[in-house]
VOBA-1610 file (N, C-alpha, C; in pm, whole numbers, padded with zeros to 5 digits, always signed):
BEGIN
Unk-00972+01173-00606Unk-01080+01231-00526Unk-01189+01127-00501Unk-01219+01047-00604Unk-01322+00945-00590Unk-01280+00841-00487Unk-01153+00795-00495Unk-01105+00693-00402Unk-01108+00743-00258Unk-01063+00867-00237Unk-01062+00919-00101Unk-01204+00936-00048Unk-01298+00974-00135Unk-01438+00988-00093Unk-01495+00853-00052Unk-01464+00749-00130Unk-01511+00615-00096Unk-01450+00567+00035Unk-01321+00596+00054Unk-01253+00558+00178Unk-01321+00621+00299Unk-01352+00749+00289Unk-01415+00818+00401Unk-01560+00775+00419Unk-01631+00747+00309Unk-01768+00699+00320Unk-01771+00564+00392Unk-01676+00475+00357Unk-01667+00347+00426Unk-01634+00364+00573Unk-01548+00460+00604Unk-01513+00487+00744Unk-01635+00533+00823Unk-01716+00620+00762Unk-01838+00666+00829Unk-01934+00549+00849Unk-01946+00463+00748Unk-02033+00346+00760Unk-01986+00254+00873Unk-01854+00242+00889Unk-01799+00156+00995Unk-01842+00201+01134Unk-01873+00330+01148Unk-01913+00381+01279Unk-02050+00330+01322Unk-02128+00277+01226Unk-02260+00222+01259Unk-02253+00076+01299Unk-02138+00013+01278Unk-02125-00131+01305Unk-02079-00153+01449Unk-02163-00114+01542Unk-02130-00121+01684Unk-02208-00236+01748Unk-02140-00313+01832Unk-02207-00421+01904Unk-02171-00558+01851Unk-02183-00660+01936Unk-02148-00797+01895Unk-02233-00850+01782Unk-02355-00798+01765Unk-02442-00848+01658Unk-02390-00809+01520Unk-02294-00716+01514Unk-02238-00671+01387Unk-02112-00749+01349Unk-02074-00846+01431Unk-01949-00920+01406Unk-01951-00991+01272Unk-02063-01053+01238Unk-02072-01126+01111Unk-02059-01031+00992Unk-02114-00911+01004Unk-02102-00813+00896Unk-01957-00770+00880Unk-01889-00747+00991Unk-01748-00709+00985Unk-01662-00820+00925Unk-01694-00945+00958Unk-01621-01058+00900Unk-01640-01064+00749Unk-01763-01042+00705Unk-01792-01040+00561Unk-01716-00928+00491Unk-01715-00810+00552Unk-01643-00696+00494Unk-01495-00727+00481Unk-01438-00788+00584Unk-01295-00822+00579Unk-01267-00924+00469Unk-01356-01022+00451Unk-01337-01121+00345Unk-01344-01059+00207Unk-01439-00970+00186Unk-01451-00901+00057Unk-01330-00811+00032Unk-01283-00745+00137Unk-01165-00660+00123Unk-01042-00743+00086Unk-01031-00862+00143Unk-00919-00951+00111Unk-00923-00993-00036Unk-01043-01024-00086Unk-01057-01059-00228Unk-01013-00942-00317Unk-01061-00822-00286Unk-01025-00705-00367Unk-00875-00679-00361Unk-00817-00695-00242Unk-00674-00674-00226Unk-00595-00777-00307Unk-00642-00903-00308Unk-00576-01007-00387Unk-00579-00970-00535Unk-00691-00923-00584Unk-00704-00882-00724Unk-00606-00768-00756Unk-00600-00669-00668Unk-00513-00554-00691Unk-00366-00595-00688Unk-00329-00681-00592Unk-00190-00724-00582Unk-00150-00812-00699Unk-00244-00885-00757Unk-00215-00957-00881Unk-00172-00860-00990Unk-00244-00748-01001Unk-00209-00647-01100Unk-00073-00585-01073Unk-00043-00558-00945Unk+00088-00504-00909Unk+00198-00602-00947Unk+00173-00732-00921Unk+00272-00833-00955Unk+00292-00848-01104Unk+00184-00843-01181Unk+00195-00857-01327Unk+00276-00742-01386Unk+00262-00622-01330Unk+00337-00507-01379Unk+00482-00509-01331Unk+00513-00596-01235Unk+00647-00598-01177Unk+00748-00653-01276Unk+00850-00576-01303Unk+00960-00618-01388Unk+01087-00614-01303Unk+01145-00729-01276Unk+01265-00734-01193Unk+01381-00674-01272Unk+01434-00560-01231Unk+01543-00497-01306Unk+01665-00588-01311Unk+01731-00590-01426Unk+01844-00680-01446Unk+01979-00609-01443Unk+01983-00480-01477Unk+02111-00412-01492Unk+02115-00287-01404Unk+02234-00261-01347Unk+02259-00137-01275Unk+02148-00103-01176Unk+02111-00200-01097Unk+01994-00180-01010Unk+02030-00161-00863Unk+02158-00165-00829Unk+02195-00156-00687Unk+02144-00025-00626Unk+02160+00084-00699Unk+02115+00212-00646Unk+01963+00218-00641Unk+01894+00162-00742Unk+01748+00161-00741Unk+01695+00084-00620Unk+01758-00030-00591Unk+01717-00109-00474Unk+01741-00031-00345Unk+01855+00037-00337Unk+01886+00117-00217Unk+01784+00228-00198Unk+01751+00299-00306Unk+01654+00408-00298Unk+01516+00355-00259Unk+01478+00240-00316Unk+01348+00181-00284Unk+01342+00138-00137Unk+01452+00081-00087Unk+01457+00041+00054Unk+01445+00164+00145Unk+01520+00268+00112Unk+01512+00391+00192Unk+01374+00454+00181Unk+01314+00445+00061Unk+01179+00499+00043Unk+01074+00426+00123Unk+01102+00301+00159Unk+01011+00226+00246Unk+01043+00246+00394Unk+01173+00241+00426Unk+01215+00243+00566Unk+01203+00382+00628Unk+01243+00487+00554Unk+01244+00623+00613Unk+01105+00669+00657Unk+01002+00664+00569Unk+00870+00706+00618Unk+00814+00614+00725Unk+00848+00485+00716Unk+00802+00391+00818Unk+00857+00428+00955Unk+00988+00451+00963Unk+01048+00486+01092Unk+00997+00621+01143Unk+00989+00720+01054Unk+00942+00852+01095Unk+00799+00847+01147Unk+00711+00776+01075Unk+00571+00767+01117Unk+00557+00685+01245Unk+00637+00579+01258Unk+00632+00498+01379Unk+00673+00580+01501Unk+00780+00658+01486Unk+00824+00745+01596Unk+00718+00849+01629Unk+00654+00904+01525Unk+00550+01004+01549Unk+00432+00943+01625Unk+00389+00823+01585Unk+00281+00756+01657Unk+00319+00732+01803Unk+00444+00690+01823Unk+00488+00655+01958Unk+00487+00777+02051Unk+00534+00892+02002Unk+00542+01010+02086Unk+00413+01091+02087Unk+00333+01080+01979Unk+00208+01154+01974Unk+00099+01087+02057Unk+00109+00954+02072Unk+00012+00878+02152Unk+00088+00795+02256Unk+00130+00855+02366Unk+00212+00784+02466Unk+00130+00690+02554Unk+00083+00580+02496Unk+00006+00483+02573Unk+00099+00409+02670Unk+00048+00368+02785Unk+00134+00306+02887Unk+00171+00161+02859Unk+00103+00095+02764Unk+00131-00046+02739Unk+00278-00067+02702Unk+00337-00172+02757Unk+00478-00199+02732Unk+00506-00231+02585Unk+00408-00292+02519Unk+00428-00333+02380Unk+00369-00235+02278Unk+00336-00115+02323Unk+00276-00017+02232Unk+00369+00017+02116Unk+00501+00019+02142Unk+00596+00053+02037Unk+00590-00047+01922Unk+00554-00172+01952Unk+00543-00272+01845Unk+00423-00241+01755Unk+00313-00199+01816Unk+00197-00159+01736Unk+00229-00037+01650Unk+00311+00054+01704Unk+00351+00173+01627Unk+00430+00133+01502Unk+00514+00033+01514Unk+00591-00014+01399Unk+00499-00071+01292Unk+00397-00144+01333Unk+00302-00200+01237Unk+00221-00089+01171Unk+00170+00002+01250Unk+00086+00110+01197Unk+00168+00206+01112Unk+00292+00230+01149Unk+00377+00320+01072Unk+00409+00267+00934Unk+00397+00138+00914Unk+00431+00076+00785Unk+00334+00116+00674Unk+00212+00160+00711Unk+00115+00195+00607Unk+00164+00311+00522Unk+00254+00394+00576Unk+00298+00514+00505Unk+00399+00483+00396Unk+00450+00361+00391Unk+00561+00333+00301Unk+00524+00318+00154Unk+00426+00234+00116Unk+00412+00201-00025Unk+00354+00313-00112Unk+00403+00320-00235Unk+00357+00418-00333Unk+00241+00361-00413Unk+00149+00447-00452Unk+00031+00404-00528Unk+00066+00395-00676Unk+00120+00281-00718Unk+00172+00267-00853Unk+00064+00282-00960Unk-00051+00218-00940Unk-00154+00219-01044Unk-00205+00359-01075Unk-00241+00434-00970Unk-00290+00570-00989Unk-00180+00658-01046Unk-00059+00643-00995Unk+00053+00726-01037Unk+00081+00712-01186Unk+00095+00588-01233Unk+00133+00566-01372Unk+00025+00611-01470Unk-00100+00584-01436Unk-00208+00624-01526Unk-00214+00776-01541Unk-00191+00848-01431Unk-00194+00994-01437Unk-00074+01049-01513Unk+00044+00991-01494Unk+00162+01037-01566Unk+00150+01008-01716Unk+00094+00894-01750Unk+00071+00863-01891Unk-00027+00963-01953Unk-00132+00995-01879Unk-00230+01093-01929Unk-00165+01230-01948Unk-00062+01260-01870Unk+00009+01386-01884Unk+00115+01385-01991Unk+00126+01276-02067Unk+00221+01268-02177Unk+00365+01249-02134Unk+00387+01183-02020Unk+00522+01168-01966Unk+00574+01025-01973Unk+00509+00940-02050Unk+00546+00798-02049Unk+00686+00771-02105Unk+00743+00865-02178Unk+00876+00846-02238Unk+00986+00917-02160Unk+00951+00981-02051Unk+01049+01061-01977Unk+01129+00976-01879Unk+01244+01030-01836Unk+01327+00963-01736Unk+01250+00948-01606Unk+01174+01050-01569Unk+01099+01047-01443Unk+01002+00930-01441Unk+00927+00911-01551Unk+00828+00803-01556Unk+00896+00667-01547Unk+01002+00647-01625Unk+01070+00517-01626Unk+01131+00485-01490Unk+01193+00585-01428Unk+01255+00562-01298Unk+01148+00543-01189Unk+01041+00621-01197Unk+00933+00609-01098Unk+00868+00472-01106Unk+00856+00417-01227Unk+00794+00285-01242Unk+00877+00178-01172Unk+01009+00186-01187Unk+01097+00089-01120Unk+01088+00104-00968Unk+01100+00228-00921Unk+01103+00252-00777Unk+00971+00219-00709Unk+00859+00251-00776Unk+00728+00227-00714Unk+00704+00078-00691Unk+00739-00004-00790Unk+00719-00148-00776Unk+00814-00205-00670Unk+00942-00166-00675Unk+01036-00212-00573Unk+00994-00163-00434Unk+00939-00043-00429Unk+00889+00015-00305Unk+00784-00075-00241Unk+00688-00119-00322Unk+00584-00210-00273Unk+00645-00341-00226Unk+00740-00393-00305Unk+00802-00522-00273Unk+00873-00516-00137Unk+00952-00412-00116Unk+01026-00402+00010Unk+00935-00373+00129Unk+00822-00309+00104Unk+00724-00291+00212Unk+00669-00426+00257Unk+00640-00513+00161Unk+00590-00646+00195Unk+00695-00726+00273Unk+00822-00711+00232Unk+00930-00779+00305Unk+00943-00722+00446Unk+00927-00590+00457Unk+00938-00524+00587Unk+00834-00573+00686Unk+00721-00617+00635Unk+00614-00665+00723Unk+00653-00793+00797Unk+00747-00870+00744Unk+00784-00998+00806Unk+00840-00977+00947Unk+00950-00900+00964Unk+01000-00881+01101Unk+00904-00804+01191Unk+00823-00713+01131Unk+00727-00638+01213Unk+00623-00732+01272Unk+00575-00824+01191Unk+00476-00921+01241Unk+00540-01013+01345Unk+00666-01047+01324Unk+00736-01131+01421Unk+00746-01060+01556Unk+00773-00930+01552Unk+00780-00851+01675Unk+00644-00844+01745Unk+00538-00825+01668Unk+00405-00804+01726Unk+00345-00932+01783Unk+00371-01044+01718Unk+00301-01167+01758Unk+00393-01272+01818Unk+00525-01244+01821Unk+00617-01339+01881Unk+00639-01462+01793Unk+00736-01542+01834Unk+00766-01662+01755Unk+00675-01777+01798Unk+00627-01849+01697Unk+00547-01969+01720Unk+00565-02060+01599Unk+00536-02188+01613Unk+00548-02278+01497Unk+00465-02231+01378Unk+00345-02180+01405Unk+00260-02135+01295Unk+00319-02011+01227Unk+00376-01921+01307Unk+00438-01803+01247Unk+00562-01843+01167Unk+00635-01944+01215Unk+00750-01994+01139Unk+00705-02048+01004Unk+00593-02120+01002Unk+00539-02170+00875Unk+00501-02054+00784Unk+00436-01952+00842Unk+00395-01836+00763Unk+00515-01767+00701Unk+00618-01741+00781Unk+00738-01673+00731Unk+00809-01758+00627Unk+00814-01889+00648Unk+00877-01979+00551Unk+00805-01973+00416Unk+00672-01971+00420Unk+00594-01962+00296Unk+00623-01830+00226Unk+00625-01720+00303Unk+00648-01588+00244Unk+00787-01581+00180Unk+00889-01630+00250Unk+01025-01627+00196Unk+01036-01715+00071Unk+00968-01830+00073Unk+00969-01917-00045Unk+00902-01849-00165Unk+00794-01777-00139Unk+00725-01705-00246Unk+00813-01594-00304Unk+00883-01522-00218Unk+00974-01418-00267Unk+01090-01480-00345Unk+01135-01598-00303Unk+01238-01668-00379Unk+01190-01703-00519Unk+01064-01744-00530Unk+01006-01771-00662Unk+01005-01646-00749Unk+00968-01533-00689Unk+00966-01407-00764Unk+01106-01375-00816Unk+01206-01395-00733Unk+01343-01362-00772Unk+01393-01453-00884Unk+01355-01580-00879Unk+01408-01677-00976Unk+01322-01689-01101Unk+01191-01670-01089Unk+01101-01699-01201Unk+01009-01582-01236Unk+01056-01461-01215Unk+00974-01343-01247Unk+00942-01338-01396Unk+00813-01314-01431Unk+00768-01305-01571Unk+00806-01429-01651Unk+00780-01546-01593Unk+00828-01670-01654Unk+00716-01754-01715Unk+00595-01748-01662Unk+00489-01840-01703Unk+00386-01771-01792Unk+00350-01840-01901Unk+00250-01787-01994Unk+00110-01826-01947Unk+00061-01756-01848Unk-00073-01779-01797Unk-00165-01665-01840Unk-00292-01694-01865Unk-00385-01585-01901Unk-00401-01488-01785Unk-00406-01360-01815Unk-00418-01263-01706Unk-00511-01148-01742Unk-00616-01179-01816Unk-00720-01078-01835Unk-00787-01052-01701Unk-00864-00948-01693Unk-00927-00912-01566Unk-01019-01022-01513Unk-01086-01093-01603Unk-01173-01202-01559Unk-01091-01315-01497Unk-00975-01345-01555Unk-00888-01447-01496Unk-00832-01398-01363Unk-00800-01270-01354Unk-00751-01216-01227Unk-00856-01229-01117Unk-00983-01213-01153Unk-01091-01235-01056Unk-01089-01379-01007Unk-01074-01473-01101Unk-01071-01615-01064Unk-00951-01646-00975Unk-00833-01593-01012Unk-00715-01615-00929Unk-00734-01556-00790Unk-00794-01438-00782Unk-00814-01371-00653Unk-00908-01451-00563Unk-01013-01507-00622Unk-01105-01591-00545Unk-01031-01712-00489Unk-00949-01776-00574Unk-00875-01895-00532Unk-00776-01861-00420Unk-00701-01753-00437Unk-00602-01713-00336Unk-00670-01678-00203Unk-00780-01605-00210Unk-00853-01568-00089Unk-00905-01692-00016Unk-00956-01788-00093Unk-01008-01911-00032Unk-00896-01992+00034Unk-00782-02006-00035Unk-00670-02082+00020Unk-00618-02016+00148Unk-00603-01883+00145Unk-00554-01812+00264Unk-00652-01825+00380Unk-00781-01823+00349Unk-00882-01839+00455Unk-00872-01978+00517Unk-00854-02080+00435Unk-00841-02217+00487Unk-00717-02228+00576Unk-00605-02170+00530Unk-00482-02174+00610Unk-00501-02100+00743Unk-00573-01989+00739Unk-00595-01913+00863Unk-00679-01991+00963Unk-00775-02070+00913Unk-00855-02152+01004Unk-00772-02262+01068Unk-00658-02296+01004Unk-00568-02398+01059Unk-00456-02338+01144Unk-00457-02204+01160Unk-00358-02139+01245Unk-00244-02073+01171Unk-00237-02089+01038Unk-00131-02026+00958Unk-00182-01890+00912Unk-00130-01784+00970Unk-00183-01649+00946Unk-00120-01588+00821Unk-00157-01642+00705Unk-00105-01593+00577Unk-00211-01506+00510Unk-00178-01377+00491Unk-00270-01286+00424Unk-00250-01294+00273Unk-00341-01233+00199Unk-00340-01247+00053Unk-00233-01160-00014Unk-00175-01064+00058Unk-00082-00970-00003Unk+00030-01038-00082Unk+00108-01121-00015Unk+00226-01180-00078Unk+00190-01289-00179Unk+00100-01384-00148Unk+00065-01485-00249Unk+00011-01424-00379Unk-00074-01322-00367Unk-00130-01259-00487Unk-00021-01187-00566Unk+00065-01115-00497Unk+00176-01047-00565Unk+00266-01147-00635Unk+00296-01258-00567Unk+00385-01359-00624Unk+00327-01419-00751Unk+00201-01459-00748Unk+00139-01517-00867Unk+00142-01417-00982Unk+00111-01291-00954Unk+00116-01190-01059Unk+00255-01172-01115Unk+00356-01173-01028Unk+00493-01154-01072Unk+00544-01271-01156Unk+00491-01391-01134Unk+00533-01508-01211Unk+00476-01508-01352Unk+00366-01436-01373Unk+00298-01436-01503Unk+00372-01345-01600Unk+00394-01393-01721Unk+00457-01313-01826Unk+00354-01217-01883Unk+00381-01088-01870Unk+00284-00987-01914Unk+00280-00982-02066Unk+00158-00984-02119Unk+00136-00973-02263Unk+00045-00854-02290Unk+00059-00799-02410Unk-00022-00683-02447Unk-00156-00732-02499Unk-00247-00763-02407Unk-00378-00816-02446Unk-00490-00725-02396Unk-00466-00594-02405Unk-00563-00497-02353Unk-00696-00503-02426Unk-00697-00561-02547Unk-00823-00572-02620Unk-00921-00659-02543Unk-00867-00758-02474Unk-00952-00851-02401Unk-00986-00800-02260Unk-00925-00690-02220Unk-00944-00645-02083Unk-01084-00588-02062Unk-01137-00612-01944Unk-01263-00552-01901Unk-01227-00444-01799Unk-01208-00321-01849Unk-01159-00214-01762Unk-01255-00182-01649Unk-01384-00206-01672Unk-01482-00174-01567Unk-01460-00262-01444Unk-01405-00382-01465Unk-01377-00469-01350Unk-01269-00407-01263Unk-01163-00356-01326Unk-01057-00287-01252Unk-01113-00173-01169Unk-01191-00089-01232Unk-01245+00029-01163Unk-01339-00011-01050Unk-01423-00112-01076Unk-01519-00156-00975Unk-01448-00213-00853Unk-01349-00300-00875Unk-01283-00366-00763Unk-01196-00268-00685Unk-01123-00181-00756Unk-01040-00083-00686Unk-01126+00012-00604Unk-01237+00057-00661Unk-01329+00146-00587Unk-01390+00074-00468Unk-01430-00052-00490Unk-01488-00130-00380Unk-01387-00152-00269Unk-01262-00172-00306Unk-01159-00195-00206Unk-01143-00074-00115Unk-01138+00045-00174Unk-01124+00165-00092Unk-01243+00181+00002Unk-01362+00149-00048Unk-01482+00155+00036Unk-01472+00054+00150Unk-01427-00067+00119Unk-01417-00173+00219Unk-01307-00146+00321Unk-01197-00082+00276Unk-01092-00045+00371Unk-01147+00048+00477Unk-01222+00148+00434Unk-01285+00239+00530Unk-01381+00167+00622Unk-01460+00075+00565Unk-01558+00000+00644Unk-01492-00100+00739Unk-01365-00133+00716Unk-01293-00228+00802Unk-01239-00163+00928Unk-01238-00031+00931Unk-01185+00040+01047Unk-01278+00025+01168Unk-01223+00028+01289Unk-01306+00015+01410Unk-01398+00135+01428Unk-01513+00117+01495Unk-01607+00228+01518Unk-01558+00320+01630Unk-01490+00427+01592Unk-01426+00511+01693Unk-01448+00660+01672Unk-01532+00697+01576Unk-01553+00839+01549Unk-01618+00909+01669Unk-01718+00843+01730Unk-01786+00903+01845Unk-01688+00925+01960Unk-01600+00828+01980Unk-01498+00840+02084Unk-01409+00963+02060Unk-01367+00980+01934Unk-01279+01092+01902Unk-01349+01226+01919Unk-01474+01232+01875Unk-01548+01357+01887Unk-01570+01395+02033Unk-01580+01294+02119Unk-01603+01321+02261Unk-01473+01357+02334Unk-01365+01286+02296Unk-01242+01296+02374Unk-01138+01390+02314Unk-01146+01419+02186Unk-01041+01495+02121Unk-01103+01611+02044Unk-01038+01723+02045Unk-01086+01837+01969Unk-01058+01816+01821Unk-01151+01865+01736Unk-01139+01844+01592Unk-01011+01905+01537Unk-00976+02025+01586Unk-00856+02089+01532Unk-00732+02007+01562Unk-00731+01941+01678Unk-00617+01857+01713Unk-00609+01735+01621Unk-00725+01678+01591Unk-00731+01564+01500Unk-00678+01603+01362Unk-00720+01718+01312Unk-00675+01765+01181Unk-00526+01795+01181Unk-00478+01857+01288Unk-00335+01888+01297Unk-00251+01761+01295Unk-00293+01660+01371Unk-00218+01535+01374Unk-00220+01464+01239Unk-00333+01472+01169Unk-00343+01412+01037Unk-00247+01479+00939Unk-00246+01612+00939Unk-00158+01687+00848Unk-00012+01662+00884Unk+00018+01659+01014Unk+00155+01635+01059Unk+00204+01497+01015Unk+00120+01396+01033Unk+00157+01260+00992Unk+00179+01254+00841Unk+00093+01319+00765Unk+00107+01320+00619Unk+00238+01385+00577Unk+00271+01498+00640Unk+00395+01568+00605Unk+00518+01486+00642Unk+00515+01422+00758Unk+00628+01339+00801Unk+00650+01223+00704Unk+00540+01159+00663Unk+00550+01048+00568Unk+00605+01097+00434Unk+00560+01212+00388Unk+00605+01264+00259Unk+00752+01305+00262Unk+00797+01357+00374Unk+00940+01390+00387Unk+01024+01263+00373Unk+00980+01156+00438Unk+01051+01029+00426Unk+01051+00974+00285Unk+00938+00992+00213Unk+00927+00940+00077Unk+01014+01018-00021Unk+01046+01144+00010Unk+01120+01230-00083Unk+01269+01202-00086Unk+01313+01092-00023Unk+01455+01061-00014Unk+01519+01041-00152Unk+01439+01003-00252Unk+01494+00978-00386Unk+01554+01103-00448Unk+01515+01222-00401Unk+01569+01347-00456Unk+01718+01362-00425Unk+01769+01286-00328Unk+01910+01295-00290Unk+01999+01210-00380Unk+01940+01132-00469Unk+02017+01042-00554Unk+02004+01081-00702Unk+02075+01010-00787Unk+02067+01022-00934Unk+02117+01156-00987Unk+02211+01220-00916Unk+02264+01347-00966Unk+02341+01329-01096Unk+02391+01207-01122Unk+02464+01181-01246Unk+02372+01140-01360Unk+02242+01121-01332Unk+02148+01079-01436Unk+02048+01187-01473Unk+02018+01277-01381Unk+01909+01371-01404Unk+01940+01507-01342Unk+01866+01606-01389Unk+01880+01743-01337Unk+01810+01754-01202Unk+01837+01862-01128Unk+01767+01881-00999Unk+01615+01883-01013Unk+01562+01942-01120Unk+01417+01946-01139Unk+01361+01806-01163Unk+01433+01725-01239Unk+01387+01588-01264Unk+01390+01506-01136Unk+01494+01525-01056Unk+01502+01451-00929Unk+01393+01496-00832Unk+01362+01625-00834Unk+01251+01674-00752Unk+01119+01617-00801Unk+01102+01610-00933Unk+00980+01550-00990Unk+00969+01403-00951Unk+01081+01331-00950Unk+01080+01191-00909Unk+01039+01178-00763Unk+01092+01265-00678Unk+01057+01261-00536Unk+00908+01286-00515Unk+00852+01383-00587Unk+00709+01413-00574Unk+00625+01297-00626Unk+00673+01229-00731Unk+00598+01116-00787Unk+00589+00999-00691Unk+00675+00996-00589Unk+00671+00890-00489Unk+00575+00919-00374Unk+00513+01036-00373Unk+00430+01075-00259Unk+00291+01013-00255Unk+00223+00990-00369Unk+00087+00933-00360Unk+00087+00797-00292Unk-00015+00771-00210Unk-00032+00640-00146Unk-00148+00567-00210Unk-00156+00438-00184Unk-00266+00365-00244Unk-00289+00228-00186Unk-00298+00128-00277Unk-00359+00000-00244Unk-00282-00078-00138Unk-00150-00085-00150Unk-00073-00165-00055Unk-00078-00103+00084Unk-00068+00030+00090Unk-00080+00098+00219Unk-00215+00075+00283Unk-00320+00077+00200Unk-00453+00049+00253Unk-00462-00095+00303Unk-00396-00187+00234Unk-00393-00326+00279Unk-00325-00341+00413Unk-00216-00267+00433Unk-00147-00270+00562Unk-00237-00214+00672Unk-00316-00112+00638Unk-00410-00057+00736Unk-00511-00161+00781Unk-00556-00246+00687Unk-00649-00353+00724Unk-00581-00448+00823Unk-00454-00484+00796Unk-00381-00571+00887Unk-00371-00506+01025Unk-00340-00377+01028Unk-00325-00307+01155Unk-00457-00303+01232Unk-00567-00276+01161Unk-00696-00263+01228Unk-00747-00395+01282Unk-00711-00506+01216Unk-00758-00637+01261Unk-00666-00699+01366Unk-00556-00632+01398Unk-00462-00685+01495Unk-00456-00601+01622Unk-00569-00536+01653Unk-00581-00470+01783Unk-00515-00334+01795Unk-00497-00262+01685Unk-00439-00129+01692Unk-00533-00033+01764Unk-00479+00055+01845Unk-00561+00147+01925Unk-00641+00241+01836Unk-00750+00296+01895Unk-00849+00369+01817Unk-00795+00495+01750Unk-00744+00588+01829Unk-00704+00718+01775Unk-00596+00706+01668Unk-00489+00629+01689Unk-00388+00617+01584Unk-00444+00559+01454Unk-00535+00462+01465Unk-00594+00405+01343Unk-00672+00510+01266Unk-00742+00596+01336Unk-00818+00702+01270Unk-00726+00803+01203Unk-00621+00845+01272Unk-00525+00937+01213Unk-00463+00876+01088Unk-00433+00746+01093Unk-00372+00678+00979Unk-00463+00679+00858Unk-00590+00646+00877Unk-00681+00641+00762Unk-00712+00781+00709Unk-00718+00881+00797Unk-00739+01018+00750Unk-00618+01067+00670Unk-00499+01029+00714Unk-00378+01066+00642Unk-00374+01000+00504Unk-00412+00873+00499Unk-00417+00803+00371Unk-00517+00869+00278Unk-00633+00906+00331Unk-00734+00974+00250Unk-00683+01109+00200Unk-00613+01183+00286Unk-00559+01313+00246Unk-00459+01298+00133Unk-00373+01197+00143Unk-00275+01176+00036Unk-00343+01135-00094Unk-00451+01060-00085Unk-00526+01025-00206Unk-00589+01149-00269Unk-00641+01238-00185Unk-00698+01363-00236Unk-00591+01445-00309Unk-00468+01441-00258Unk-00360+01521-00314Unk-00291+01456-00434Unk-00333+01335-00473Unk-00267+01265-00583Unk-00266+01348-00710Unk-00380+01406-00746Unk-00387+01489-00866Unk-00295+01610-00857Unk-00287+01670-00739Unk-00198+01785-00717Unk-00052+01744-00734Unk-00015+01629-00676Unk+00122+01580-00691Unk+00155+01556-00838Unk+00062+01495-00910Unk+00085+01464-01051Unk+00102+01591-01133Unk+00026+01695-01103Unk+00041+01822-01175Unk+00180+01881-01153Unk+00231+01870-01031Unk+00366+01919-01003Unk+00469+01842-01084Unk+00455+01709-01088Unk+00547+01626-01164Unk+00543+01663-01312Unk+00423+01680-01366Unk+00408+01715-01508Unk+00473+01849-01538Unk+00451+01948-01453Unk+00508+02081-01477Unk+00661+02078-01470Unk+00715+02010-01369Unk+00860+02002-01356Unk+00923+01928-01474Unk+00860+01817-01515Unk+00915+01736-01624Unk+00906+01809-01757Unk+00793+01876-01782Unk+00776+01947-01909Unk+00869+02068-01918Unk+00891+02136-01805Unk+00985+02247-01804Unk+01125+02198-01837Unk+01158+02080-01785Unk+01291+02024-01809Unk+01307+01984-01955Unk+01198+01930-02016Unk+01203+01891-02157Unk+01223+02014-02245Unk+01158+02126-02211Unk+01173+02248-02289Unk+01314+02305-02275Unk+01368+02295-02154Unk+01503+02346-02131Unk+01607+02266-02208
//
């Protein structure tokens, strides 16, 4: 509830940033959001454990969990907003990608609080959520190629991204580097600065993949005594605020041109379509779990979070049209509001199964 409130507060603040004189403020907001995203993706990478055994089905489910909601949401954007531009379908593919990633951090903390850390649902959800984020990042490569076309600079960008993913595959959890929250702040500053320098030279490399890669290379140690938890909460909260503030100023346009009920209907429809795509995991694992456990796993994949918000920033800074961007951020906020509700369903289904 707090994250969704911050997201919407930032969105309202963004509506005041109208005019060319606000360009410097928007640039600063985007830079701060990139730093926060780098910090968060470092954490996602550190938690990433590359599965070693019997993972073919997990990879398939994670791929489907990324691709199905992406395609469904992209199609919905395309038919719900029939803009005449010839390349509008490419923007729909980029914007539809925000619906794919699962909010791993929020999900796991809530499931642990519900006493489910030893259950099949928790263990399987942890694998799928991380793979889900990974395949979403991979999915962005061809989407960006479609949107911006081939160029030498884009070739360099894609080569760097593929090389970084190769490092993750070969050297995951390999290096004994310090990874307390203070060190993560330092790493995030460095990654943000390097990416900014590359962008000024024409190499459009965002912080998502480099930060995830560095985190994935670090061997996770149980050093929670040294952790500064307030840093995690501050940066994650700030990121949600900055994501909202990064959106274009379009609320006045929507209030003038579109009826509120239509806006709400489209937001709910988009959310439902994305959730249907995410629930694909319920069709698998019949030999490992009961129907209730598989349903609980599907529901645990519904919350959205940091990576999806990061994709929204990419979409908003790459010329995405006003109304679809607003529907996307409202849908993300709605799913964040429903995170607690989703977790309660998972807890009830899992506990009923344990009693049975």
